[in-house]
PLY file of the C-alpha trace (Angstrom):
ply
format ascii 1.0
element vertex 254
property float x
property float y
property float z
element edge 253
property int vertex1
property int vertex2
end_header
-3.20 -31.74 151.64
-3.53 -28.00 152.02
-4.97 -28.33 148.49
-7.46 -30.75 149.30
-8.68 -28.80 152.30
-9.40 -25.59 150.39
-11.49 -28.04 147.90
-14.33 -28.67 150.67
-14.26 -24.96 151.53
-14.97 -23.84 147.91
-17.62 -26.61 148.01
-19.30 -25.28 150.94
-19.66 -21.77 149.32
-20.99 -23.55 146.25
-23.90 -25.24 148.54
-25.49 -21.70 149.35
-26.67 -21.81 145.84
-28.36 -25.11 145.60
-31.65 -26.16 147.04
-31.46 -28.28 150.01
-31.94 -32.09 149.77
-34.09 -33.76 152.49
-32.52 -36.37 154.72
-34.90 -39.43 155.03
-36.32 -39.96 158.38
-35.16 -43.02 160.19
-37.42 -45.98 159.66
-39.55 -47.71 162.51
-36.98 -50.48 162.45
-34.08 -47.98 163.24
-36.16 -46.25 165.80
-36.72 -49.48 167.69
-33.27 -50.67 167.59
-29.94 -48.61 167.32
-26.53 -49.75 165.90
-23.73 -49.45 168.66
-20.43 -48.03 168.36
-18.55 -44.86 168.04
-19.85 -42.15 166.16
-18.59 -41.47 162.46
-16.10 -38.38 162.52
-15.59 -37.19 159.05
-12.12 -35.79 159.97
-10.98 -39.37 160.01
-11.78 -40.05 156.53
-10.65 -38.88 152.59
-13.89 -40.03 150.69
-17.27 -38.07 150.90
-20.56 -37.90 149.71
-21.46 -34.34 149.50
-25.20 -33.67 148.45
-26.68 -30.09 147.16
-27.18 -28.01 150.14
-24.65 -29.73 152.42
-21.84 -27.38 153.66
-18.83 -29.48 154.41
-16.57 -28.37 157.11
-13.93 -26.28 155.67
-10.70 -28.38 157.42
-11.86 -31.55 155.99
-9.57 -33.15 153.40
-10.79 -34.75 150.30
-9.20 -37.29 148.09
-12.36 -38.41 146.51
-15.85 -36.50 146.25
-19.17 -38.48 145.18
-21.28 -35.18 144.22
-25.03 -35.66 143.77
-25.38 -33.89 140.15
-29.00 -34.90 139.20
-31.88 -37.39 139.23
-34.34 -39.50 136.82
-37.60 -39.61 138.81
-40.39 -41.96 138.40
-43.32 -39.57 136.78
-45.48 -39.92 133.79
-43.93 -39.68 130.18
-40.17 -40.86 129.27
-37.42 -40.74 131.66
-35.56 -37.23 131.99
-32.46 -36.32 133.66
-33.06 -33.08 135.94
-29.78 -31.31 137.13
-30.02 -30.51 140.99
-26.91 -28.12 141.10
-27.01 -24.49 140.00
-23.02 -24.08 139.38
-20.46 -26.31 138.22
-17.32 -26.04 140.42
-13.78 -26.56 139.51
-12.43 -28.96 142.14
-9.00 -30.15 140.09
-7.45 -31.69 143.06
-9.93 -34.26 144.19
-11.33 -37.18 142.12
-14.95 -36.77 141.42
-17.97 -39.12 141.02
-20.96 -37.59 139.63
-24.00 -39.39 141.29
-27.28 -39.72 139.46
-30.28 -40.73 141.63
-32.73 -42.88 139.75
-35.91 -44.44 140.71
-37.01 -46.13 137.13
-34.83 -48.31 134.47
-36.36 -47.19 131.46
-33.63 -44.76 130.60
-33.55 -43.69 126.94
-30.53 -43.15 124.58
-31.42 -39.54 124.60
-31.45 -39.50 128.51
-28.43 -41.27 128.69
-26.71 -38.56 126.10
-27.87 -35.86 128.41
-26.09 -37.15 131.29
-22.92 -38.06 129.34
-23.10 -34.32 128.07
-23.50 -33.01 131.70
-20.21 -35.20 132.74
-18.38 -33.63 129.82
-19.23 -30.22 131.14
-17.69 -31.32 134.30
-14.57 -32.35 132.78
-14.18 -29.16 130.75
-14.37 -27.15 133.64
-11.10 -28.82 134.93
-12.14 -31.56 137.23
-10.78 -34.62 137.33
-13.75 -37.01 136.91
-13.62 -40.57 137.58
-17.08 -41.69 136.51
-20.47 -41.99 136.97
-22.43 -43.57 140.19
-25.81 -44.78 139.77
-27.91 -44.22 142.91
-30.71 -46.96 142.58
-32.26 -49.26 145.59
-32.07 -52.46 143.48
-33.94 -55.37 145.36
-31.66 -58.42 146.25
-34.13 -60.67 144.15
-33.84 -58.17 141.36
-30.13 -57.98 140.72
-30.60 -59.65 136.94
-32.79 -57.36 135.89
-30.57 -54.19 137.24
-27.69 -56.23 135.66
-29.02 -55.83 132.31
-29.88 -51.95 133.15
-26.21 -51.54 134.12
-24.87 -53.09 131.03
-26.87 -50.79 128.91
-25.59 -48.02 131.23
-21.92 -48.88 130.49
-22.39 -49.00 126.85
-23.63 -45.36 126.88
-20.70 -44.47 129.20
-17.53 -43.11 127.05
-14.24 -44.98 128.45
-12.09 -44.29 130.18
-14.90 -43.02 132.78
-15.98 -45.83 135.18
-19.09 -47.19 136.62
-19.79 -47.01 140.31
-23.38 -48.21 141.95
-24.80 -47.94 145.43
-25.57 -51.42 146.80
-27.40 -53.07 149.86
-26.07 -55.04 152.81
-28.16 -57.71 152.01
-26.56 -58.69 148.74
-23.75 -60.21 150.70
-26.32 -62.18 152.69
-29.07 -63.25 150.08
-27.73 -62.18 146.55
-27.62 -64.69 143.77
-23.68 -65.34 143.76
-24.12 -65.81 139.83
-25.96 -62.54 139.33
-23.65 -60.72 141.74
-20.72 -62.12 139.45
-22.38 -61.36 136.08
-21.92 -57.48 137.26
-18.04 -57.99 137.32
-17.31 -57.00 133.93
-19.97 -54.16 133.68
-19.28 -52.23 137.02
-16.02 -50.74 138.74
-17.27 -50.56 142.08
-20.15 -51.06 144.50
-20.56 -48.49 147.48
-22.49 -50.46 150.28
-25.02 -48.32 152.19
-24.97 -48.93 156.19
-27.71 -46.48 157.09
-30.87 -45.35 156.74
-31.55 -41.29 157.19
-28.91 -40.41 159.54
-28.96 -43.60 161.40
-26.61 -46.78 161.01
-28.67 -49.91 160.57
-28.72 -52.44 163.50
-26.63 -55.69 162.82
-24.60 -54.60 160.17
-21.52 -56.55 161.52
-23.59 -60.01 160.81
-23.67 -58.93 156.79
-20.19 -57.94 156.75
-19.41 -61.37 158.04
-20.53 -62.67 154.57
-18.42 -60.47 152.57
-15.49 -63.17 152.49
-16.52 -64.17 148.68
-18.01 -61.09 147.60
-16.99 -60.78 143.96
-17.19 -57.31 143.40
-14.82 -54.33 144.30
-16.52 -52.28 147.16
-16.39 -49.43 149.50
-18.52 -48.81 152.46
-20.55 -45.73 152.97
-21.38 -44.66 156.85
-23.22 -41.80 157.84
-21.63 -38.94 159.70
-22.52 -39.07 163.17
-23.89 -42.69 162.92
-22.63 -45.63 164.99
-19.56 -47.96 163.61
-17.30 -50.31 164.70
-15.27 -51.76 162.10
-16.04 -55.57 161.66
-12.68 -57.52 162.55
-12.19 -58.83 159.16
-13.37 -56.05 156.81
-9.90 -54.52 156.06
-8.48 -58.04 155.11
-11.02 -58.59 152.64
-9.35 -58.63 149.13
-12.28 -56.61 147.36
-12.56 -53.91 150.38
-11.33 -50.28 148.87
-12.17 -48.15 151.92
-14.91 -45.81 153.19
-17.09 -43.04 152.07
-18.98 -40.79 154.68
-22.11 -38.95 153.79
-21.86 -35.79 155.05
-25.11 -34.62 157.11
-26.91 -31.07 156.89
-26.06 -29.38 159.97
-28.81 -28.93 162.34
-29.83 -25.19 162.96
-30.12 -24.27 166.37
-32.67 -21.37 167.06
0 1
1 2
2 3
3 4
4 5
5 6
6 7
7 8
8 9
9 10
10 11
11 12
12 13
13 14
14 15
15 16
16 17
17 18
18 19
19 20
20 21
21 22
22 23
23 24
24 25
25 26
26 27
27 28
28 29
29 30
30 31
31 32
32 33
33 34
34 35
35 36
36 37
37 38
38 39
39 40
40 41
41 42
42 43
43 44
44 45
45 46
46 47
47 48
48 49
49 50
50 51
51 52
52 53
53 54
54 55
55 56
56 57
57 58
58 59
59 60
60 61
61 62
62 63
63 64
64 65
65 66
66 67
67 68
68 69
69 70
70 71
71 72
72 73
73 74
74 75
75 76
76 77
77 78
78 79
79 80
80 81
81 82
82 83
83 84
84 85
85 86
86 87
87 88
88 89
89 90
90 91
91 92
92 93
93 94
94 95
95 96
96 97
97 98
98 99
99 100
100 101
101 102
102 103
103 104
104 105
105 106
106 107
107 108
108 109
109 110
110 111
111 112
112 113
113 114
114 115
115 116
116 117
117 118
118 119
119 120
120 121
121 122
122 123
123 124
124 125
125 126
126 127
127 128
128 129
129 130
130 131
131 132
132 133
133 134
134 135
135 136
136 137
137 138
138 139
139 140
140 141
141 142
142 143
143 144
144 145
145 146
146 147
147 148
148 149
149 150
150 151
151 152
152 153
153 154
154 155
155 156
156 157
157 158
158 159
159 160
160 161
161 162
162 163
163 164
164 165
165 166
166 167
167 168
168 169
169 170
170 171
171 172
172 173
173 174
174 175
175 176
176 177
177 178
178 179
179 180
180 181
181 182
182 183
183 184
184 185
185 186
186 187
187 188
188 189
189 190
190 191
191 192
192 193
193 194
194 195
195 196
196 197
197 198
198 199
199 200
200 201
201 202
202 203
203 204
204 205
205 206
206 207
207 208
208 209
209 210
210 211
211 212
212 213
213 214
214 215
215 216
216 217
217 218
218 219
219 220
220 221
221 222
222 223
223 224
224 225
225 226
226 227
227 228
228 229
229 230
230 231
231 232
232 233
233 234
234 235
235 236
236 237
237 238
238 239
239 240
240 241
241 242
242 243
243 244
244 245
245 246
246 247
247 248
248 249
249 250
250 251
251 252
252 253
C-alpha cells in the first residue's frame, strides 16, 4: 500500500513537465439539470485516469492507472500518432493502461506500428503494462463500424496486451445487442463514461437499470468531485469490474 502511494507522488512530479490538457466545459444540458448524490472522493478508490498536467494527491493509493499517452486527431493527411507526455515514468507497482484519444478511424498499419512501439518503450522502462485503451466517442448507432475498427486494432496489438475502450451509457439503453455481442471476442473491457467535463450526467441511474444483460466486462468512470450514488443493482452485475476515477486539474486560487 505504501509503495502505491509513492507511485502517484512520482507521477505528480512528472506532470509538471507535461502540457495541460483542457477539461471540457459542461454542456447546456448539464448546466440545466444536475445529477444528485455525494461528491466523488478519489481516496475511496484505487483506479484512476491521469491526464498530462494533472497532479494527483500524493496520498492516493493506486492499483490501476489509465494514462493519456497520445492522440490521433482529425486533420488533413494520413492519421498520425502524437505523444502528449514529455517523460516516461517508471511505475512498476501499478497496472498501467496507455490511453490513446482518437477522433478518426482510418489508422494505417504504420500508425499502429508507432503506437505499439511507444507501448514497448513503456514496458521496457520497467512498467507493468496491461494494454491499450482507445478513447473514442462511438455513437450508439455506429457500433458495427466501430467494431470493425476495433477488430483491426486488435490485430495490430501484440498479445498478451489487452484492449480496453471507453463507452457511452447510452449503449446499454439503445445499443444493438448483436453489435455489442460481436465486440466480446475483440475487447477486454469497456469503461463507461458517466460525466461530461466535471459534471455527472443527470439520470445515470436510468441507464444502469438497463445493464442487466450487458454482454461485455465493464468499469464505470466517475469524475472527481462529481455527484454519484451507486445504483442499487450495479455491484451485483456479473460484468461489473469496478470504478475508475477521472482526476481533475486543481483550481488555481488567486
